[in-house]
C-alpha positions in Angstrom: 117.2 79.6 -49.2 114.6 77.5 -47.3 115.9 75.6 -44.6 114.3 72.2 -43.7 114.5 71.0 -40.2 114.4 67.2 -40.2 113.5 66.9 -36.6 110.6 69.2 -37.2 109.4 67.2 -40.2 109.6 64.0 -38.2 107.7 65.6 -35.4 105.0 66.8 -37.7 104.8 63.4 -39.3 104.4 61.8 -35.9 101.8 64.3 -34.9 99.9 63.6 -38.1 100.1 59.9 -37.6 98.9 60.3 -34.0 96.1 62.5 -35.2 95.1 60.0 -37.8 95.2 57.2 -35.2 93.1 59.3 -32.8 90.7 60.3 -35.5 90.4 56.7 -36.7 89.7 55.5 -33.2 87.5 58.1 -31.8 85.9 59.6 -35.0 86.0 57.5 -38.0 85.4 54.1 -36.4 82.4 55.3 -34.4 81.2 57.1 -37.5 81.6 54.1 -39.7 79.9 52.0 -37.0 77.0 54.5 -36.9 76.9 54.6 -40.7 76.8 50.8 -40.9 74.2 50.6 -38.1 72.2 53.3 -39.9 72.6 51.4 -43.1 71.4 48.2 -41.5 68.4 50.1 -39.9 67.6 51.6 -43.3 67.9 48.1 -45.0 65.7 46.6 -42.3 63.2 49.5 -42.6 63.2 49.1 -46.4 62.7 45.3 -46.0 60.0 45.9 -43.5 58.4 48.4 -45.7 58.5 46.0 -48.6 57.0 43.3 -46.3 54.3 45.7 -45.2 53.7 46.7 -48.8 53.3 43.0 -49.8 51.1 42.4 -46.8 49.1 45.5 -47.6 48.7 44.3 -51.2 47.6 40.9 -49.9 45.2 42.4 -47.5 43.8 44.7 -50.3 43.4 41.7 -52.6 41.7 39.8 -49.8 39.5 42.7 -49.0 38.6 43.1 -52.6 37.8 39.4 -52.8 35.6 39.7 -49.7 33.9 42.7 -51.2 33.3 40.7 -54.4 31.9 37.8 -52.4 29.8 40.2 -50.3 28.4 41.8 -53.5 27.7 38.4 -55.0 26.1 37.2 -51.8 24.0 40.4 -51.6 23.0 39.9 -55.2 22.0 36.3 -54.4 20.0 37.6 -51.4 18.3 40.3 -53.5 17.6 37.7 -56.2 16.2 35.3 -53.6 14.1 38.1 -52.1 12.8 39.1 -55.5 12.0 35.4 -56.3 10.3 35.0 -53.0 8.4 38.2 -53.4 7.4 37.2 -56.9 6.3 33.8 -55.7 4.4 35.3 -52.8 2.8 37.8 -55.1 1.7 34.9 -57.4 0.3 33.1 -54.3 -1.6 36.3 -53.2 -2.9 36.8 -56.7 -4.0 33.1 -56.8 -5.6 33.4 -53.4 -7.4 36.6 -54.4 -8.5 35.0 -57.7 -9.8 31.9 -55.7 -11.7 34.2 -53.3 -13.1 36.2 -56.2 -14.2 33.0 -57.9 -15.8 31.7 -54.7 -17.6 35.0 -54.2 -18.7 35.0 -57.8 -20.0 31.4 -57.4 -21.7 32.3 -54.1 -23.4 35.3 -55.7 -24.4 33.2 -58.6 -25.9 30.5 -56.4 -27.6 33.2 -54.2 -29.0 34.9 -57.3 -30.2 31.5 -58.6 -31.9 30.8 -55.2 -33.5 34.2 -55.1 -34.7 34.0 -58.7 -36.0 30.4 -58.2 -37.8 31.4 -55.0 -39.4 34.3 -56.9 -40.1 32.1 -59.9 -41.5 29.3 -57.8 -43.6 31.7 -55.7 -45.0 33.5 -58.6 -45.4 30.3 -60.6 -47.5 28.9 -57.8 -49.6 32.0 -57.9 -49.9 31.8 -61.7 -50.8 28.1 -61.4 -53.4 28.8 -58.8 -54.8 31.5 -61.0 -54.9 29.2 -64.0 -56.5 26.4 -62.0 -59.1 28.8 -60.7 -59.9 30.1 -64.2 -59.9 26.6 -65.5 -62.3 25.6 -62.8 -64.6 28.4 -63.7 -64.5 27.4 -67.3 -65.0 23.7 -66.5 -67.8 24.6 -64.2 -69.5 26.6 -66.8 -69.5 23.8 -69.3 -70.0 20.9 -66.9 -73.5 19.3 -67.1 -75.3 17.2 -64.6 -74.7 14.2 -66.8 -70.9 14.7 -66.4 -71.4 14.6 -62.6 -73.6 11.5 -62.8 -71.0 9.8 -65.0 -68.3 10.5 -62.4 -70.5 9.1 -59.6 -71.1 6.0 -61.6 -67.3 5.6 -62.3 -66.6 6.0 -58.6 -68.8 3.0 -57.8 -67.3 1.0 -60.7 -63.7 1.7 -59.4 -64.7 0.5 -55.9 -65.7 -2.8 -57.3 -62.4 -3.0 -59.2 -60.2 -2.6 -56.1 -57.6 -5.3 -55.5 -58.2 -7.7 -52.6 -55.4 -6.3 -50.5 -56.9 -2.8 -50.7 -60.3 -4.2 -49.8 -58.8 -6.0 -46.8 -57.1 -2.8 -45.7 -60.4 -0.9 -45.7 -62.1 -3.6 -43.7 -59.3 -3.6 -41.1 -59.4 0.1 -40.9 -63.1 0.4 -40.0 -63.1 -2.6 -37.7 -64.5 -1.5 -34.3 -65.8 1.7 -35.7 -69.3 2.9 -36.7 -69.3 2.4 -40.5 -70.1 5.9 -41.7 -69.0 7.3 -45.1 -68.6 11.1 -45.3 -69.6 12.1 -48.8 -69.1 15.6 -50.4 -70.9 16.3 -53.6 -71.2 19.5 -55.7 -74.9 18.8 -56.3 -77.5 16.8 -54.4 -77.3 13.0 -55.0 -80.3 11.3 -56.5 -82.0 8.5 -54.6 -80.5 6.0 -57.0 -77.0 7.4 -56.5 -77.5 7.4 -52.7 -78.6 3.8 -52.9 -75.8 2.8 -55.3 -73.1 4.4 -53.1 -74.5 2.8 -49.9 -74.5 -0.7 -51.5 -71.1 -0.2 -53.0 -69.4 1.0 -49.8 -71.2 -1.6 -47.7 -69.9 -4.3 -50.1 -66.4 -2.8 -49.8 -66.2 -3.2 -46.0 -68.7 -6.1 -45.8 -70.9 -4.1 -43.4 -73.8 -1.8 -43.7 -72.6 1.8 -44.2 -74.5 5.0 -43.4 -73.9 8.0 -45.6 -73.2 11.5 -44.2 -73.7 13.7 -47.3 -72.7 17.4 -47.7 -72.8 19.7 -50.7 -69.8 21.8 -51.9 -70.1 23.4 -55.3 -66.3 23.9 -55.5 -65.9 20.2 -56.4 -67.6 21.2 -59.8 -68.4 17.5 -60.5 -67.8 14.1 -59.0 -67.7 13.2 -55.4 -65.3 12.9 -52.4 -65.7 10.1 -49.9 -63.9 9.6 -46.6 -64.2 6.2 -45.2 -62.2 5.6 -42.0 -58.8 7.3 -42.6 -58.8 7.2 -46.3 -60.3 9.6 -48.8 -61.3 8.7 -52.3 -61.8 11.8 -54.5 -62.7 11.8 -58.2 -64.0 15.3 -58.4 -63.1 17.8 -61.1 -61.5 20.0 -58.5 -59.1 17.2 -57.4 -58.2 16.4 -61.0 -57.4 20.1 -61.5 -55.2 20.0 -58.4 -53.4 16.9 -59.7 -52.8 18.6 -63.1 -51.4 21.7 -61.2 -48.9 19.5 -59.3 -47.8 17.7 -62.4 -47.2 21.0 -64.2 -45.3 22.3 -61.2 -43.1 19.2 -60.9 -42.4 19.4 -64.7 -41.3 23.0 -64.3 -38.9 22.2 -61.4 -37.5 19.3 -63.4 -36.8 21.5 -66.4 -35.2 24.1 -64.1 -32.9 21.5 -62.5 -31.9 20.2 -65.9 -30.9 23.7 -67.0 -29.1 24.4 -63.8 -31.4 27.1 -62.8 -32.9 25.4 -59.7 -30.6 24.8 -56.7 
């Protein structure tokens, strides 16, 4: 039969209680403290992790917002650059068009000038040729009577001069030897010489001497130089006047049509 020793049981109980006290003081309390401390550290770490996660999310959102703003700003810059490039391209095209228009206008004016110079030069040659041919035709059909009529008309026109013109002739030859230089295509008759002398003497109110020369190119009529003035009613002079009138009419027509600059 099992014998139980009370003293031994009591001793074992005391030993167990002492062991529990020792374990509680030196093992369990430090362990619980460590566990509590570790739990606090873990909680703090978790809280810090959650804070960092929140901050990271905020930073990510902020970064994404900044990226969006940067993209929008870049798009605005690109759009502005495109608009500026388009505007500059338009300006360059307009400048090029203006330069081209100016060059075209300069070329047009230059062509007009060259053409008009050529036309004018050749027209003068053509007019000279026509006048020369006309002179030959007129010379071939001009009679002595036509020449005599022009001489008579010359004298008649002298007598029809206005008084201011007469006074001008008289002032012009004052203090000079009154000589009239006469050019005629054919020799003057004695009556014509006398008529011219009397007519010119009456014009300046002084006796006039005649210095007569012949020039067949006048065709008919006479040319008289008295002082500094020349009176010419020859056929050659009339042909020259016709030539100048025709030339002036041509230039006027060219100016009206914009072909003469």
